C-alpha positions in Angstrom: -13.9 -19.1 -46.1 -17.4 -18.8 -47.2 -20.0 -20.5 -44.9 -22.3 -22.6 -47.0 -23.3 -25.5 -44.7 -24.3 -25.9 -41.0 -21.1 -27.8 -40.2 -19.1 -24.9 -41.7 -20.9 -22.4 -39.6 -20.4 -24.6 -36.5 -16.7 -24.9 -37.1 -16.2 -21.3 -37.8 -18.0 -20.4 -34.6 -15.9 -23.0 -32.7 -12.8 -21.2 -34.0 -14.1 -17.9 -32.6 -14.8 -19.5 -29.1 -11.4 -21.2 -29.2 -9.7 -17.9 -29.9 -11.7 -16.1 -27.2 -10.5 -18.6 -24.5 -6.9 -17.8 -25.2 -7.6 -14.0 -25.0 -9.5 -14.4 -21.7 -6.8 -16.7 -20.2 -4.2 -14.1 -21.1 -6.4 -11.3 -19.5 -6.7 -13.3 -16.2 -2.9 -13.8 -16.1 -2.5 -10.0 -16.4 -5.2 -9.1 -13.9 -4.3 -11.6 -11.1 -1.2 -9.8 -9.9 -3.3 -6.6 -9.4 -6.0 -8.1 -7.4 -5.9 -7.3 -3.6 -9.1 -9.1 -2.3 -8.2 -12.7 -1.3 -11.6 -14.0 -2.6 -11.1 -12.2 -6.0 -7.6 -13.7 -6.3 -9.0 -17.1 -5.5 -11.8 -16.6 -8.2 -9.2 -15.6 -10.8 -7.0 -18.7 -10.1 -10.1 -21.0 -10.3 -11.2 -19.4 -13.5 -7.8 -19.7 -15.1 -7.8 -23.4 -14.4 -11.2 -23.8 -15.8 -10.3 -21.9 -18.9 -7.4 -24.3 -19.6 -9.8 -27.3 -19.2 -12.3 -25.6 -21.5 -9.6 -25.2 -24.2 -8.8 -28.9 -24.0 -12.6 -29.7 -24.5 -12.8 -27.4 -27.5 -9.8 -29.2 -29.0 -11.7 -32.4 -28.4 -14.6 -31.0 -30.2 -12.3 -30.1 -33.2 -11.0 -33.7 -33.2 -14.4 -35.3 -33.2 -15.5 -33.4 -36.3 -12.3 -34.2 -38.1 -10.7 -30.7 -38.2 -7.5 -29.4 -36.6 -7.9 -27.0 -33.8 -7.7 -23.6 -35.3 -8.2 -20.1 -33.9 -10.5 -17.6 -35.8 -9.8 -14.1 -34.6 -12.4 -12.9 -32.2 -12.2 -9.1 -32.3 -14.9 -8.8 -29.6 -12.8 -10.9 -27.1 -9.6 -8.9 -28.0 -11.5 -5.6 -27.6 -13.0 -6.6 -24.2 -9.6 -7.7 -22.9 -7.9 -4.5 -24.0 -10.7 -2.4 -22.4 -10.6 -4.3 -19.2 -6.8 -4.2 -18.8 -6.9 -0.4 -19.5 -9.4 0.2 -16.8 -7.5 -1.8 -14.2 -4.3 0.2 -15.1 -6.2 3.5 -14.6 -7.1 2.4 -11.1 -3.7 0.9 -10.2 -3.2 3.5 -7.3 -6.5 2.7 -5.6 -6.6 -1.0 -4.6 -10.3 -1.2 -3.8 -11.3 0.5 -7.1 -8.8 -1.8 -8.9 -10.6 -4.8 -7.5 -13.9 -3.4 -8.7 -12.5 -3.0 -12.2 -11.1 -6.5 -12.2 -14.4 -8.1 -10.9 -16.5 -6.0 -13.4 -14.2 -7.1 -16.3 -14.4 -10.8 -15.2 -18.2 -10.6 -15.1 -18.3 -9.3 -18.6 -15.9 -12.0 -19.8 -17.8 -14.8 -18.3 -21.1 -13.5 -19.6 -19.7 -13.4 -23.1 -18.2 -16.9 -22.8 -21.5 -18.3 -21.5 -23.3 -16.8 -24.5 -20.8 -18.3 -27.0 -21.1 -21.8 -25.3 -24.9 -21.7 -25.5 -24.6 -21.0 -29.1 -22.2 -23.9 -29.7 -24.4 -26.3 -27.6 -27.4 -25.4 -29.8 -25.3 -25.9 -33.0 -24.1 -29.3 -31.9 -27.7 -30.4 -31.1 -28.8 -29.3 -34.6 -26.0 -31.4 -36.1 -27.1 -34.4 -34.1 -23.6 -34.8 -32.5 -24.3 -35.9 -28.8 -20.6 -36.4 -27.9 -19.9 -32.8 -29.0 -22.9 -31.6 -26.9 -21.5 -33.3 -23.8 -18.1 -31.5 -24.0 -19.7 -28.2 -24.8 -22.3 -28.6 -22.0 -19.4 -29.1 -19.5 -17.9 -25.8 -20.6 -21.3 -24.0 -20.4 -22.1 -25.3 -16.9 -18.7 -24.1 -15.7 -19.2 -20.7 -17.3 -22.6 -20.2 -15.8 -21.2 -20.8 -12.3 -18.2 -18.6 -13.0 -20.5 -15.8 -14.3 -22.6 -15.9 -11.2 -19.5 -15.8 -8.9 -18.1 -12.9 -10.9 -21.3 -10.9 -10.8 -21.5 -11.4 -7.1 -17.9 -9.9 -6.6 -18.9 -7.1 -9.1 -21.9 -6.2 -6.9 -20.2 -6.4 -3.5 -16.7 -4.8 -4.1 -18.1 -1.4 -5.3 -19.8 -1.0 -1.9 -16.5 -1.6 -0.2 -14.7 0.8 -2.6 -17.3 3.5 -1.8 -16.9 3.1 1.9 -13.1 3.4 1.4 -13.4 6.7 -0.3 -15.9 8.9 1.7 -16.8 12.2 0.2 -15.8 11.2 -3.3 -17.4 13.4 -6.0 -18.4 12.4 -9.5 -15.9 13.4 -12.1 -16.2 13.2 -15.8 -13.9 10.3 -16.9 -10.9 11.1 -19.0 -11.5 10.4 -22.6 -15.2 10.9 -22.5 -16.7 12.1 -25.7 -19.2 14.9 -25.3 -22.1 15.1 -27.6 -21.9 18.9 -27.5 -18.2 19.4 -27.8 -18.1 20.0 -31.5 -21.7 20.5 -32.3 -22.6 24.1 -33.5 -25.2 25.9 -31.5 -28.4 26.0 -33.5 -29.5 29.5 -34.3 -33.1 30.7 -34.9 -33.5 32.8 -38.1 -34.7 36.4 -37.4 -37.9 36.5 -39.2 -39.6 39.9 -38.8 -43.4 39.8 -39.0 -45.0 41.3 -42.0 -47.0 44.5 -41.5 -50.7 43.8 -41.5 -52.4 44.2 -44.8 -55.5 46.2 -45.4 -58.5 43.9 -46.2 -59.5 44.0 -49.9 -63.2 43.6 -50.7 -64.1 41.4 -53.7 -65.7 43.4 -56.6 -69.5 43.0 -57.2 -71.0 42.1 -60.5 -71.6 45.6 -61.7 -67.9 46.5 -61.2 -66.8 43.4 -63.1 -69.2 44.2 -66.1 -68.1 47.8 -66.0 -64.4 46.8 -66.1 -65.0 44.6 -69.1 -67.2 47.2 -71.1 -65.0 50.3 -70.6 -62.1 50.8 -72.9 -59.8 53.3 -71.1 -58.4 54.5 -74.4 -61.6 55.2 -76.2 -63.8 56.1 -73.3 -66.6 53.9 -74.6 -67.7 50.4 -74.9 -65.0 48.1 -76.4 -67.5 45.3 -77.1 -68.9 45.5 -80.7 -72.6 45.5 -81.2 -74.3 43.0 -83.6 -74.7 45.7 -86.2 -71.0 46.5 -86.1 -70.2 42.8 -86.5 -72.4 42.5 -89.6 -70.7 45.5 -91.1 -67.3 44.2 -90.4 -68.2 40.7 -91.8 -69.8 42.3 -95.0 -66.7 44.5 -95.5 -64.4 41.4 -95.3 -66.6 39.6 -97.9 
């Protein structure tokens, strides 16, 4: 649907955020069973409950503007969930690394949700809808707290994972795309230097005049004299 008015823009964005919440709620349900850290599991449980409440708040916003709650596909949320779940599955045999992946994924999710909620709060304020703003501010405040907590876990758990894997070496991740894999090696053309040329001196005035006056075929001056010109003109007349 074309977006031609501020309320249409707001409604469209509201649908994106509404869809995102379902994607992120589904992601937490997939990640919770793989979390080992008790504090990480508790964080995921808390955030799941908050997400359910935020969905209800968004449905209240839809009701207040007179539209049915409708999801607008958020490809960014779907992509972030797919990426997060894939990374956790890659680390499934290393509990400490798995917790790092879960915490990092949750930090990204909460940061994106907070950014989306800020945009909705600003949109509601521009429309002059205070009741909308109140519901959206509740979501935003929860998201900011959740984001700070997730970032705290994401900064602490890697230290624990490093301590649990002493002597670990850096390895190139599978699937990494190398910038040089398919790039041809540039070649420098072989340009041989030209042999030095002998300097050529410019001709002087005498040589220039001599070159003009001498006719190589006749061996004498090729420029007619004034007498020759008068004879030639008289003969033509």
